C-alpha positions in Angstrom: 2.6 7.7 2.4 0.4 5.3 0.8 -0.3 5.4 -3.0 -3.6 3.6 -4.3 -2.8 2.0 -8.0 -4.3 -0.4 -10.4 -2.0 -2.4 -12.5 -4.5 -1.5 -15.5 -4.4 2.3 -14.9 -2.2 4.2 -17.2 -2.6 7.2 -14.8 -1.2 5.1 -11.9 1.6 3.8 -14.1 2.7 7.3 -14.6 3.1 7.8 -10.8 4.7 4.3 -10.3 7.4 5.2 -13.0 8.1 8.4 -11.3 8.6 6.5 -8.1 11.0 4.1 -9.5 12.9 6.7 -11.5 13.3 8.8 -8.5 13.9 5.7 -6.2 11.5 7.4 -3.6 11.4 5.4 -0.3 8.6 5.4 2.3 5.8 5.4 -0.2 3.7 2.2 0.0 2.0 1.1 -3.2 -1.4 -0.5 -2.5 -2.8 -2.4 -5.6 -6.7 -2.4 -5.6 -9.2 -3.3 -8.1 -11.0 0.2 -8.5 -14.0 -1.6 -10.4 -14.8 -3.2 -7.1 -14.8 -0.1 -5.0 -12.7 -1.2 -2.0 -13.5 0.7 1.1 -10.0 1.6 1.8 -9.9 3.5 -1.7 -13.2 5.0 -1.2 -12.0 6.5 2.1 -9.3 8.3 0.2 -11.0 9.0 -2.9 -14.8 8.9 -3.0 -14.9 8.6 -6.7 -13.0 5.4 -6.4 -10.4 6.2 -9.0 -6.7 5.6 -9.2 -4.0 6.8 -8.4 -4.8 8.3 -5.0 -2.3 9.2 -2.4 -2.6 9.9 1.3 0.4 11.8 3.0 1.3 11.3 6.7 0.9 15.0 7.5 -2.8 14.6 7.9 -5.5 12.4 6.4 -7.1 15.4 5.0 -4.1 15.8 2.5 -5.2 13.6 -0.3 -4.1 13.8 -3.9 -6.4 12.3 -6.5 -4.9 13.1 -10.0 -1.9 11.7 -11.8 -0.7 15.2 -12.6 -1.0 16.5 -8.9 0.7 13.2 -7.7 3.5 13.7 -10.2 4.2 17.3 -9.4 4.2 16.4 -5.6 6.8 13.5 -6.3 8.9 15.8 -8.3 9.1 18.4 -5.5 9.9 15.8 -2.8 13.0 14.9 -4.9 13.7 17.3 -7.8 15.8 15.8 -10.6 17.1 17.5 -13.7 16.2 14.5 -15.9 12.4 14.7 -15.0 10.5 17.0 -17.3 
């Protein structure tokens, strides 16, 4: 899986914190400057916002909101400490 993030985005930070708290492996973080509209980010999210994630199941399975990504990560590895 690939997670597109920006160091300045509080929404991307939320997802990055969950990744570290759950110690999820196999998720590649790709830092982008969303203000520059990089083509790799636009391919995942035409709005050019972060966070955005592509799952390996299919390129059509894309998540574009921090809440949706957080829910997906919680499902991958449930933890009673996570709210």
